[in-house]
C-alpha positions, 0 to 999 in steps of 0.5 A: 189220790182220789178214786172217784171213778170207784165212787162214781160207779157206786152211785151211777150203776142202775138198780133193777127197780129203777130207783132214781138218785138225785144229784144232791144224793150223789154229791152227798155220797161222794163227800162221805165216801171220799177216797184216800191212800193206803199204807202203815202202823203197829199196835199190840193186841187189844182187849175187851173185844166187842161181841160180833153182830149177826150177819144179814140174812139173804133171800135165795133159799126162800125163793128157791123154795117158794117161787114158780117156775117161769119160762125163758123168754120172760127173762131179761137182765133187768128183771133179775133179782137174784142169781146163784152159781153152783159148780160141780156141786159146790157154790161159786157165786150168789147175788140178790136184791136185798133192799132195806130201810136203813140202806142207800139205793145203790147198796141193796144188792148183797153177794151172800157167796162166798162174801156173806153179804158183807160187801158193797156190789158193783152193780155195773159189772153185776148187771153185765153178768145178768146180760150174759145169762138173760141174753144166752141164746138157747136153740132146741136140742132136738131129738137127743137122748138123755144119756148123751146131753150129760144132764142126769148126772150134772151138778152145774146149775144156775138159778135165777129169780126174777120179776115177771112183769119188768118193763123198761120203766121198772118193776117190783122189788120182789121176784115172782118167778124163777128159772133153774138151768142145768148145764150138761156136756158139749156137743160136737160143735162145742156148744152146751146142752142145757135143761131149763123150762122144761126142755133141753136146749143148746147154748153157746160155749162162750156164753156158758164158760163166761157164766161159769168162770165168774170171779166173785171179787170182780163184783164188788166195789173195793171199799170195806163198808158202806154205812150211812151216817144217818143210821149211826148213834155212835162210832167207836175207834179203838187203837192199843192206847185208846178208844175214840168216840164219834157221836151225833146228838140233838143235832150236834157233833161230838168227837171224845165228848168235845163239840166239833164242826160238822165238817170235822165230823164229816171228814173223819167219817169219810176216812172211815168209809174210804179204807179201800180193799186192795186185795183178796186175802189168800186162801192159806192165810192164818187167821186163827192164831194170835195176831196184832190187831191194829184198830177196831171200828164199831158202828152202833145203829140208831135203829133196830133194823140195822145191824151193828158193824165191828171191823177189825184190821189185823197186821198182815205184813209191813204193807197190808192189814187184813179186815174182818167185818162181823166175824168174816174175813176176806180182804187186805187193805193198806195199813196207811189208811189206818194210820191216816185215821190215827193221825186225823184223830190226834189232830182233833183232840 
């Protein structure tokens, strides 16, 4: 089953900086991310697990500490470079624009809360959320007592970093202004008191509740990782009984030290990129005890700027495996995807 809609959205969703993607890039990306079905295999616990690389940093804390406060009339969905949502004092959702030289243009956004930037963002859904925030109609609250608004004790906040001079044609990647919203009680009509830009406003109930019922899972593309083939030096794929190596060296393609056609190499790499996320890992899942490890995939990068990536796939039940990426573990994938990779390697060697 080819999930082309999922893949097309990955490339078609516009970035805030309006980076244009050529048709060739789209076709190449779809080739390397061709989808597969999900399903079953089983092996014993593996030994010699590689060291876990560090998780990528994000810029939101730096922006919150340094950016000048702007005005609400400057904000547009396209100008936003980062948003963090805190509900009742607890971080709920955070996403920011984090371009890197080793990333594809569609993969420059990172969800740092709750997924610690180890996911691929669905930018179409993300911009829809930005529109709710930027288009939220704010009307002056008038002469209202501070105690009536509930703002003094509120821990419901949304922070937005943006580029002030955004135009329809685009804008710079880095933000230069921010807006901090604090949400208080509702008035008699159900609208919420909001403090932003040094004033108190009233905001529509529906918009505020949509902003605070955000489900982070809805804002990711359901693939485990996107690792540009041009950024790798070697990939190690380990099962209980054997470790396989994929390598590009001096313009040639190698699998287990045997030269292969580029088409064979890319077909296997596509299968690695096409392990789809099926569900979120339940909060009560036991990830600390001894578990059966089905497969480990380690991506060694050819540039110091790009972090190494280690994926581990553990048995969850007869249909699903839990996937751990650089020590973070949030999702379930179909076990059949792992078996497909194993079968492909058996046919190649």
